[in-house]
N, CA, C and O of each residue as an XYZ file, in Angstrom:
244
protein
N       0.843     -1.177      0.000
C       0.000      0.000      0.000
C       0.893      1.247      0.000
O       1.911      1.289      0.690
N       0.510      2.234     -0.761
C       1.262      3.484     -0.838
C       1.014      4.347      0.381
O      -0.085      4.373      0.936
N       2.054      5.050      0.784
C       1.907      6.000      1.884
C       1.306      7.287      1.347
O       1.638      7.730      0.247
N       0.447      7.864      2.111
C      -0.171      9.127      1.728
C       0.175     10.167      2.783
O      -0.024      9.953      3.979
N       0.695     11.290      2.321
C       1.080     12.369      3.218
C       0.125     13.534      3.031
O      -0.145     13.951      1.905
N      -0.376     14.048      4.122
C      -1.271     15.196      4.076
C      -0.782     16.230      5.070
O      -0.104     15.900      6.043
N      -1.123     17.456      4.823
C      -0.724     18.504      5.752
C      -1.505     19.773      5.499
O      -2.246     19.890      4.524
N      -1.325     20.699      6.382
C      -1.947     22.008      6.238
C      -0.966     22.902      5.485
O       0.013     23.374      6.064
N      -1.215     23.130      4.234
C      -0.324     23.932      3.406
C      -0.811     25.375      3.407
O      -1.551     25.790      2.515
N      -0.399     26.122      4.395
C      -0.816     27.511      4.517
C       0.386     28.427      4.320
O       1.431     28.246      4.945
N       0.223     29.408      3.444
C       1.303     30.345      3.184
C       1.057     31.713      3.771
O       1.783     32.661      3.474
N       0.035     31.825      4.606
C      -0.306     33.121      5.190
C       0.864     33.647      6.014
O       1.427     32.932      6.842
N       1.221     34.911      5.775
C       2.304     35.546      6.509
C       3.682     35.321      5.903
O       4.665     35.888      6.380
N       3.767     34.501      4.857
C       5.042     34.268      4.184
C       5.157     35.172      2.966
O       4.148     35.645      2.442
N       6.377     35.412      2.520
C       6.616     36.221      1.327
C       7.220     35.326      0.254
O       8.015     34.434      0.548
N       6.830     35.576     -1.001
C       7.276     34.764     -2.123
C       7.781     35.652     -3.248
O       7.324     36.782     -3.418
N       8.715     35.134     -4.004
C       9.207     35.797     -5.204
C       9.080     34.849     -6.378
O       9.414     33.668     -6.275
N       8.593     35.373     -7.501
C       8.444     34.571     -8.714
C       9.222     35.265     -9.819
O       9.039     36.459    -10.056
N      10.094     34.518    -10.501
C      10.854     35.043    -11.634
C      10.277     34.415    -12.894
O      10.171     33.192    -12.997
N       9.901     35.269    -13.864
C       9.231     34.797    -15.072
C       9.995     35.273    -16.299
O      10.400     36.433    -16.371
N      10.189     34.389    -17.251
C      10.881     34.733    -18.489
C       9.911     35.355    -19.492
O       8.773     34.908    -19.630
N      10.378     36.393    -20.190
C       9.570     36.982    -21.268
C       9.634     36.125    -22.534
O       8.741     36.190    -23.378
N      10.697     35.319    -22.661
C      10.821     34.422    -23.805
C       9.721     33.366    -23.702
O       9.527     32.770    -22.643
N       9.017     33.141    -24.780
C       7.858     32.232    -24.797
C       6.799     32.686    -23.799
O       6.252     31.885    -23.041
N       6.523     33.975    -23.816
C       5.602     34.562    -22.839
C       4.216     33.919    -22.873
O       3.534     33.881    -21.850
N       3.797     33.423    -24.013
C       2.481     32.777    -24.086
C       2.439     31.526    -23.209
O       1.364     31.109    -22.778
N       3.587     30.931    -22.947
C       3.653     29.780    -22.043
C       3.917     30.231    -20.612
O       3.236     29.801    -19.681
N       4.919     31.107    -20.444
C       5.308     31.501    -19.086
C       4.215     32.300    -18.390
O       4.125     32.278    -17.162
N       3.384     33.004    -19.153
C       2.277     33.745    -18.544
C       1.273     32.780    -17.909
O       0.750     33.044    -16.827
N       1.010     31.671    -18.582
C       0.100     30.656    -18.021
C       0.713     30.005    -16.780
O       0.003     29.714    -15.818
N       2.031     29.776    -16.797
C       2.704     29.219    -15.620
C       2.615     30.186    -14.447
O       2.402     29.770    -13.308
N       2.778     31.487    -14.729
C       2.658     32.503    -13.685
C       1.248     32.512    -13.105
O       1.078     32.559    -11.887
N       0.243     32.468    -13.968
C      -1.142     32.452    -13.492
C      -1.397     31.242    -12.596
O      -2.071     31.358    -11.573
N      -0.863     30.089    -12.974
C      -1.031     28.889    -12.160
C      -0.351     29.007    -10.806
O      -0.898     28.582     -9.788
N       0.850     29.587    -10.799
C       1.571     29.772     -9.535
C       0.823     30.739     -8.624
O       0.696     30.497     -7.423
N       0.326     31.840     -9.200
C      -0.426     32.815     -8.403
C      -1.702     32.195     -7.854
O      -2.064     32.441     -6.703
N      -2.380     31.401     -8.653
C      -3.606     30.743     -8.204
C      -3.315     29.785     -7.047
O      -4.049     29.759     -6.060
N      -2.245     29.004     -7.172
C      -1.891     28.063     -6.103
C      -1.560     28.805     -4.813
O      -1.956     28.373     -3.731
N      -0.839     29.915     -4.918
C      -0.503     30.689     -3.721
C      -1.760     31.269     -3.071
O      -1.895     31.239     -1.847
N      -2.677     31.795     -3.883
C      -3.929     32.352     -3.338
C      -4.741     31.279     -2.628
O      -5.291     31.519     -1.553
N      -4.817     30.082     -3.235
C      -5.590     28.992     -2.631
C      -4.997     28.533     -1.306
O      -5.682     27.902     -0.500
N      -3.727     28.848     -1.081
C      -3.074     28.465      0.166
C      -2.909     29.637      1.112
O      -2.086     29.593      2.026
N      -3.695     30.693      0.893
C      -3.779     31.777      1.859
C      -2.749     32.879      1.746
O      -2.610     33.684      2.667
N      -2.020     32.939      0.634
C      -0.997     33.975      0.470
C      -1.650     35.246     -0.068
O      -2.404     35.199     -1.040
N      -1.360     36.371      0.563
C      -1.875     37.659      0.100
C      -1.129     38.108     -1.148
O       0.068     37.859     -1.296
N      -1.850     38.773     -2.041
C      -1.250     39.268     -3.281
C      -0.070     40.195     -2.995
O       0.903     40.212     -3.749
N      -0.152     40.960     -1.915
C       0.902     41.908     -1.553
C       2.180     41.202     -1.102
O       3.241     41.823     -1.052
N       2.092     39.928     -0.778
C       3.251     39.167     -0.306
C       3.963     38.413     -1.424
O       4.840     37.589     -1.163
N       3.585     38.697     -2.675
C       4.200     38.028     -3.820
C       4.846     39.082     -4.712
O       4.170     39.984     -5.206
N       6.160     38.962     -4.915
C       6.890     39.840     -5.832
C       7.149     39.077     -7.117
O       7.587     37.927     -7.088
N       6.874     39.726     -8.254
C       7.065     39.103     -9.561
C       8.111     39.907    -10.318
O       8.009     41.129    -10.431
N       9.123     39.208    -10.838
C      10.171     39.839    -11.625
C      10.201     39.199    -13.004
O      10.308     37.980    -13.130
N      10.105     40.029    -14.033
C      10.184     39.561    -15.414
C      11.615     39.726    -15.906
O      12.235     40.765    -15.678
N      12.143     38.709    -16.578
C      13.490     38.754    -17.146
C      13.406     38.397    -18.629
O      12.439     37.769    -19.061
N      14.433     38.801    -19.424
C      14.372     38.563    -20.868
C      14.286     37.086    -21.268
O      13.513     36.731    -22.157
N      15.069     36.230    -20.621
C      15.089     34.822    -21.019
C      15.448     33.922    -19.865
O      15.529     34.362    -18.718
N      15.665     32.652    -20.175
C      15.928     31.677    -19.115
C      17.313     31.829    -18.497
O      17.505     31.457    -17.340
N      18.283     32.364    -19.233
C      19.637     32.521    -18.683
C      19.681     33.559    -17.572
O      20.573     33.511    -16.726
N      18.745     34.487    -17.557
C      18.721     35.522    -16.531
C      18.048     35.066    -15.238
O      18.084     35.775    -14.233
N      17.443     33.901    -15.265
C      16.819     33.369    -14.052
C      17.912     32.717    -13.216
O      18.579     31.792    -13.680
N      18.102     33.193    -11.987
C      19.206     32.653    -11.169
C      19.007     31.198    -10.794
O      19.850     30.615    -10.112
């Protein structure tokens, strides 16, 4: 039988940074929307998320 792990995934009070590439923006924009949605569903305030756009993947640290 497989083990199942569950927990309270709450991000309230935490700060997050998201780095998004402008290259292939039609794809990365959807990835950004998904990340923002997941953070909101876990209680993260919009003000606690910083988003930085970079030209391409090489600029992402």
